[in-house]
C-alpha positions as a printed NumPy array, in Angstrom:
array([[ 17.94 ,   8.783,  14.704],
       [ 15.861,   5.728,  15.558],
       [ 12.261,   6.706,  16.239],
       [ 10.91 ,   3.308,  17.301],
       [ 11.712,  -0.391,  17.42 ],
       [ 14.317,  -2.757,  18.751],
       [ 17.652,  -1.163,  19.697],
       [ 21.035,  -2.417,  18.524],
       [ 21.422,  -4.083,  21.911],
       [ 18.23 ,  -6.06 ,  21.334],
       [ 16.069,  -4.134,  23.776],
       [ 12.525,  -3.178,  22.896],
       [  9.998,  -4.712,  20.523],
       [  9.684,  -4.564,  16.779],
       [  8.102,  -1.488,  15.204],
       [  6.932,  -1.99 ,  11.611],
       [  5.286,  -0.224,   8.691],
       [  5.856,   3.389,   9.766],
       [  4.195,   6.231,   7.855],
       [  4.569,  10.044,   8.134],
       [  2.157,  12.983,   8.112],
       [  2.897,  16.702,   8.469],
       [  0.448,  19.19 ,   9.967],
       [  0.032,  22.75 ,   8.708],
       [  2.23 ,  23.997,  11.569],
       [  5.084,  21.764,  10.393],
       [  4.709,  19.159,  13.142],
       [  5.884,  15.79 ,  11.827],
       [  3.974,  12.727,  12.955],
       [  5.233,   9.179,  12.47 ],
       [  2.824,   6.321,  13.207],
       [  3.565,   2.605,  13.018],
       [  2.464,  -0.909,  13.941],
       [  3.896,  -1.617,  17.391],
       [  4.353,  -5.271,  18.322],
       [  3.271,  -5.67 ,  21.95 ],
       [  4.233,  -9.302,  22.595],
       [  1.232, -11.513,  21.811],
       [  1.072, -12.848,  18.248],
       [ -2.266, -13.483,  16.589],
       [ -1.176, -13.771,  12.951],
       [  2.402, -12.456,  12.61 ],
       [  4.643, -10.315,  14.786],
       [  4.903,  -7.575,  12.149],
       [  1.11 ,  -7.454,  11.649],
       [ -0.3  ,  -7.979,  15.165],
       [  0.101,  -4.718,  17.009],
       [ -1.223,  -1.397,  18.211],
       [ -0.956,   1.875,  16.292],
       [  1.675,   3.932,  18.095],
       [  3.133,   7.301,  17.219],
       [  5.498,  10.158,  18.026],
       [  5.851,  13.706,  16.74 ],
       [  8.607,  16.237,  16.209],
       [  8.336,  20.034,  16.228],
       [ 11.947,  20.641,  15.162],
       [ 12.163,  18.854,  11.8  ],
       [ 13.035,  15.501,  13.343],
       [ 15.849,  16.532,  15.67 ],
       [ 13.908,  15.521,  18.774],
       [ 10.764,  13.475,  19.28 ],
       [  7.949,  13.198,  21.78 ],
       [  7.474,  10.074,  23.859],
       [  5.535,   7.347,  21.999],
       [  1.816,   7.041,  22.613],
       [ -0.82 ,   4.574,  21.43 ],
       [ -3.552,   5.729,  19.052],
       [ -6.797,   3.934,  20.007],
       [ -8.144,   1.573,  17.331],
       [-11.669,   0.085,  17.409],
       [-12.064,  -3.674,  17.67 ],
       [-12.811,  -5.108,  14.222],
       [-15.074,  -8.09 ,  13.516],
       [-11.985,  -9.543,  11.821],
       [ -9.902,  -9.253,  15.004],
       [ -9.487, -12.   ,  17.578],
       [-12.63 , -12.239,  19.753],
       [-10.436, -11.608,  22.792],
       [-10.484,  -7.822,  22.937],
       [ -7.047,  -7.803,  24.559],
       [ -5.387,  -9.13 ,  21.398],
       [ -4.304,  -6.307,  19.045],
       [ -5.56 ,  -6.348,  15.473],
       [ -3.609,  -7.451,  12.407],
       [ -3.028,  -4.517,  10.064],
       [ -0.373,  -2.683,   8.035],
       [ -0.064,   0.692,   6.292],
       [  2.646,   0.777,   3.637],
       [  2.129,   4.075,   1.756],
       [  2.174,   7.632,   3.005],
       [ -1.356,   9.027,   3.481],
       [ -2.975,  11.187,   0.811],
       [ -3.69 ,  14.817,   1.766],
       [ -7.311,  15.441,   0.754],
       [ -8.738,  18.723,  -0.509],
       [-10.443,  19.288,   2.835],
       [ -7.124,  19.139,   4.663],
       [ -7.452,  15.707,   6.266],
       [ -5.211,  12.72 ,   5.559],
       [ -6.565,   9.427,   4.194],
       [ -4.661,   6.164,   3.944],
       [ -5.587,   2.623,   2.962],
       [ -4.375,  -0.378,   4.899],
       [ -4.434,  -4.152,   4.813],
       [ -6.677,  -5.819,   7.389],
       [ -5.474,  -9.362,   8.003],
       [ -8.175, -11.565,   9.488],
       [ -7.453, -13.253,  12.796],
       [ -6.917, -17.026,  12.556],
       [ -9.72 , -17.259,  15.116],
       [-12.346, -15.876,  12.697],
       [-11.046, -16.314,   9.136],
       [-12.138, -19.003,   6.726],
       [ -9.943, -22.086,   6.352],
       [ -6.776, -21.414,   4.377],
       [ -6.964, -23.082,   0.967],
       [ -3.989, -25.024,  -0.372],
       [ -2.958, -24.597,  -4.005],
       [ -2.355, -27.29 ,  -6.601],
       [  0.98 , -28.136,  -4.99 ],
       [ -0.65 , -28.581,  -1.606],
       [  0.942, -25.359,  -0.345],
       [ -0.685, -22.519,   1.579],
       [  0.734, -19.511,   3.354],
       [  0.086, -15.793,   3.85 ],
       [ -0.815, -15.409,   0.153],
       [ -3.947, -17.532,   0.61 ],
       [ -4.971, -16.088,   3.98 ],
       [ -8.072, -13.889,   4.325],
       [ -7.328, -10.174,   4.16 ],
       [ -9.121,  -7.075,   2.874],
       [ -8.548,  -3.36 ,   2.265],
       [ -9.893,  -0.689,   4.616],
       [ -9.233,   3.036,   5.049],
       [ -8.635,   5.472,   7.879],
       [ -8.849,   9.265,   7.874],
       [ -7.028,  11.499,  10.347],
       [ -9.493,  14.293,  11.048],
       [ -7.737,  16.611,  13.504],
       [ -4.052,  16.326,  12.645],
       [ -3.79 ,  20.055,  11.863],
       [ -4.793,  20.784,  15.474],
       [ -1.448,  19.248,  16.546],
       [ -2.884,  16.817,  19.106],
       [ -0.854,  14.24 ,  20.994],
       [ -0.919,  10.899,  19.15 ],
       [ -3.318,   9.39 ,  21.672],
       [ -5.744,  12.252,  20.923],
       [ -5.786,  11.796,  17.165],
       [ -9.346,  11.558,  15.821],
       [ -9.463,   8.709,  13.304],
       [-12.467,   7.787,  11.138],
       [-12.636,   4.339,   9.535],
       [-14.21 ,   3.545,   6.169],
       [-14.783,   0.409,   4.076],
       [-14.594,  -1.171,   7.506],
       [-15.778,  -4.57 ,   8.66 ],
       [-18.261,  -6.105,   6.236],
       [-17.805,  -3.1  ,   3.913],
       [-14.079,  -3.811,   3.423],
       [-12.818,  -4.158,  -0.143],
       [-12.475,  -7.843,  -0.941],
       [-11.047,  -9.695,  -3.948],
       [-11.767, -13.428,  -4.372],
       [ -8.872, -15.827,  -3.926],
       [ -8.577, -17.695,  -7.211],
       [ -8.919, -21.164,  -5.65 ],
       [-11.869, -20.266,  -3.416],
       [-13.939, -17.141,  -4.192],
       [-15.294, -17.095,  -0.653],
       [-11.787, -16.302,   0.58 ],
       [-10.474, -12.785,   0.057],
       [ -6.947, -11.625,  -0.734],
       [ -6.751,  -7.835,  -1.183],
       [ -3.699,  -6.045,   0.134],
       [ -1.485,  -2.951,   0.193],
       [ -3.684,  -0.239,  -1.331],
       [ -2.192,   2.825,  -3.01 ],
       [ -4.271,   6.003,  -3.514],
       [ -4.111,   9.039,  -5.815],
       [ -6.504,  11.958,  -6.259],
       [ -8.222,  12.54 ,  -9.605],
       [ -8.877,  15.915, -11.269],
       [-12.648,  15.502, -10.764],
       [-12.237,  15.114,  -6.973],
       [-12.579,  11.351,  -6.829],
       [ -9.998,   8.977,  -5.354],
       [ -8.434,   6.119,  -7.308],
       [ -7.02 ,   3.134,  -5.426],
       [ -5.049,   0.148,  -6.713],
       [ -4.253,  -2.976,  -4.696],
       [ -2.388,  -6.231,  -4.993],
       [ -4.273,  -9.531,  -5.076],
       [ -3.796, -13.266,  -5.553],
       [ -5.336, -13.325,  -9.031],
       [ -2.264, -12.516, -11.125],
       [ -3.56 ,  -8.981, -11.801],
       [ -3.853,  -5.578, -10.153],
       [ -7.342,  -4.57 ,  -8.999],
       [ -8.745,  -1.084,  -8.377],
       [-11.603,   0.827,  -6.75 ],
       [-12.892,   4.406,  -6.947],
       [-14.421,   6.674,  -4.296],
       [-16.531,   9.734,  -5.074],
       [-16.947,  10.993,  -1.509],
       [-13.437,  11.432,  -0.16 ],
       [-12.901,   7.799,   0.734],
       [-16.013,   7.243,   2.838],
       [-17.503,   4.735,   0.377],
       [-15.867,   2.75 ,  -2.414],
       [-16.984,   0.874,  -5.493],
       [-16.581,  -2.871,  -5.803],
       [-12.975,  -3.738,  -6.754],
       [-12.363,  -4.637, -10.389],
       [ -9.347,  -5.8  , -12.423],
       [ -7.201,  -2.893, -13.592],
       [ -7.124,  -2.551, -17.4  ],
       [ -4.933,  -0.579, -19.776],
       [ -8.11 ,   1.194, -20.921],
       [-11.843,   0.527, -20.956],
       [-12.369,  -2.983, -22.396],
       [ -8.588,  -3.346, -22.68 ],
       [ -6.06 ,  -5.825, -21.358],
       [ -5.552,  -6.522, -17.665],
       [ -2.29 ,  -5.418, -16.055],
       [ -0.342,  -8.366, -14.709],
       [  1.081,  -8.514, -11.216],
       [  2.243, -11.272,  -8.848],
       [  1.324, -10.847,  -5.198],
       [  3.544,  -7.838,  -4.667],
       [  3.101,  -4.127,  -4.075],
       [  1.966,  -2.192,  -7.168],
       [  1.751,   1.511,  -6.303],
       [  0.342,   4.321,  -8.407],
       [  1.82 ,   7.821,  -8.041],
       [  0.99 ,  11.258,  -9.404],
       [  3.685,  13.059, -11.376],
       [  4.441,  16.727, -10.99 ],
       [  2.586,  17.46 , -14.252],
       [ -0.595,  15.708, -13.057],
       [ -0.179,  12.457, -14.964],
       [  0.36 ,   9.137, -13.168],
       [  2.831,   6.268, -13.124],
       [  2.101,   2.684, -12.126],
       [  4.924,   0.468, -10.869],
       [  4.35 ,  -3.25 , -11.385],
       [  5.848,  -6.634, -12.293],
       [  4.949,  -9.319, -14.81 ],
       [  3.818, -12.88 , -14.264],
       [  6.75 , -14.329, -16.169],
       [  6.402, -17.806, -17.618],
       [  7.724, -20.452, -15.277],
       [  7.534, -18.161, -12.239],
       [  5.143, -18.963,  -9.424],
       [  3.536, -15.615,  -8.647],
       [  3.042, -16.673,  -5.025],
       [  6.796, -17.166,  -4.647],
       [  7.805, -13.866,  -3.076],
       [ 11.495, -14.808,  -3.047],
       [ 11.81 , -15.16 ,  -6.818],
       [  9.003, -13.416,  -8.689],
       [  9.536,  -9.759,  -7.756],
       [ 11.808,  -8.71 , -10.592],
       [ 12.189,  -7.038, -13.008],
       [ 10.165,  -3.881, -12.318],
       [  8.131,  -2.126, -15.006],
       [  6.478,   1.264, -15.228],
       [  3.344,   2.365, -17.096],
       [  2.23 ,   5.934, -17.744],
       [ -1.316,   6.835, -16.734],
       [ -3.633,   9.684, -17.743],
       [ -7.062,  10.724, -16.509],
       [ -9.888,  10.049, -18.958],
       [-13.019,  12.064, -18.074],
       [-16.229,  10.106, -18.484],
       [-14.484,   6.776, -18.939],
       [-15.556,   3.719, -16.981],
       [-12.041,   3.278, -15.582],
       [-10.936,   6.841, -14.858],
       [ -7.18 ,   6.34 , -15.397],
       [ -5.91 ,   4.676, -18.581],
       [ -2.391,   3.295, -18.934],
       [  0.258,   2.895, -21.597],
       [  2.08 ,  -0.318, -22.319],
       [  4.731,  -1.015, -19.703],
       [  8.426,  -0.21 , -19.957],
       [ 11.298,  -1.888, -18.13 ],
       [ 12.32 ,   0.356, -15.258],
       [ 14.941,  -1.694, -13.404],
       [ 16.37 ,  -5.153, -12.903],
       [ 19.238,  -6.757, -11.006],
       [ 19.613,  -9.928, -13.094],
       [ 18.63 , -11.972, -10.062],
       [ 21.79 , -11.128,  -8.1  ],
       [ 20.946, -11.82 ,  -4.475],
       [ 21.938,  -9.466,  -1.695],
       [ 21.811,  -9.209,   2.078],
       [ 21.325, -11.784,   4.818],
       [ 18.059, -13.007,   3.26 ],
       [ 19.506, -13.03 ,  -0.284],
       [ 16.65 , -10.945,  -1.681],
       [ 16.237, -10.114,  -5.373],
       [ 13.302,  -7.668,  -5.348],
       [ 13.268,  -4.672,  -7.674],
       [ 11.251,  -1.572,  -6.832],
       [ 10.049,  -3.094,  -3.584],
       [  7.973,  -1.001,  -1.171],
       [  8.781,   2.361,  -2.744],
       [  7.691,   5.902,  -2.082],
       [  7.521,   8.904,  -4.4  ],
       [  8.312,  12.598,  -4.101],
       [  7.826,  15.544,  -6.439],
       [  9.78 ,  18.733,  -5.822],
       [ 10.628,  21.533,  -8.195],
       [  9.065,  19.567, -11.028],
       [ 11.304,  16.556, -10.373],
       [  9.809,  13.113,  -9.819],
       [ 11.843,  10.723,  -7.666],
       [ 11.029,   7.096,  -6.913],
       [ 12.615,   5.941,  -3.658],
       [ 13.025,   2.208,  -3.197],
       [ 14.871,  -0.175,  -0.845],
       [ 16.784,  -2.215,  -3.413],
       [ 16.496,  -5.871,  -2.375],
       [ 15.485,  -4.519,   1.036],
       [ 19.126,  -3.569,   1.579],
       [ 20.059,  -0.256,  -0.094],
       [ 17.819,   2.828,  -0.12 ],
       [ 18.005,   4.325,  -3.597],
       [ 16.385,   7.201,  -5.444],
       [ 15.632,   7.057,  -9.183],
       [ 14.542,  10.179, -11.067],
       [ 11.627,   9.506, -13.405],
       [ 12.244,  12.005, -16.196],
       [  9.97 ,  13.227, -18.958],
       [ 12.525,  11.852, -21.409],
       [ 12.24 ,   8.358, -19.969],
       [  8.449,   8.484, -20.277],
       [  8.405,  10.12 , -23.716],
       [  7.96 ,   6.891, -25.675],
       [  4.988,   5.749, -23.58 ],
       [  1.636,   6.514, -25.175],
       [ -1.639,   6.302, -23.254],
       [ -4.658,   5.271, -25.355],
       [ -6.978,   8.085, -26.302],
       [-10.66 ,   8.057, -25.386],
       [-12.746,   5.886, -27.672],
       [-15.055,   7.998, -29.819],
       [-18.661,   6.905, -30.323]])
């Protein structure tokens, strides 16, 4: 069943970047970025937050409603223009029962800094100001209508998580955050950047405040973990450990070239290290999947592990991914596959 978006006949407007949440009663909410017609930055980013719910496991759905969003200092000064934002991971259920999710805030062309061209004279979305913010859904378990959802915003406005663009540190490129909970109650967030590496931040108060982003290392004082400008999620396994999905900056590949640099996909095993500076340490990376560059679909994509999600059930860990944005596949991440990955132990003083 189609929940939102353009119909097969071409009616309706694009609905993008949907994400689910389930209340304690079993009500399923799906929220998304709803394109309303005017374009500020891009038609899949400029939009309202709309949503529907189902009380019968998805058989039928309520009418869509708009969830109010506050006007950001990074939005177009015209308050009638929707903001530019995307959520790409399912929200994290916090210990207090609320849901928290990170999102990319794209700056309006009306307020962002000038876009900087690279050495080839090229510039595009990868060099455009954007930052990471967070929203918490405070009353979802009360089963409100979508328009009555109470949403709190954190790392918002001038507190947003920023990562310097490598050609101009006054520009920021921080995108597509992914969050996991740590055993000590903190939250650990990784994000993609335009530096060639993954960056991370940590929150000790349930996502209300965050530390300055830093490059993600294998371990304290270790090597950085490479990544082109592409999603790099971290997920928690059923046994409490973590896995990080990422890609390498292969020689000869332009890591801003999203049509060619998003394969193969690698996986690293992560473990919590109490008292360490970086709270999750990672093994060396192992090849997870590749397609040998065989293109598929109308856009001839070659991505591996693109925009995945992760489920654990009955002790099984399954990575779901839209292969080349064409097939939806599930890959079981078994203990046997991870057995040869060793996470560094804590340094002893």
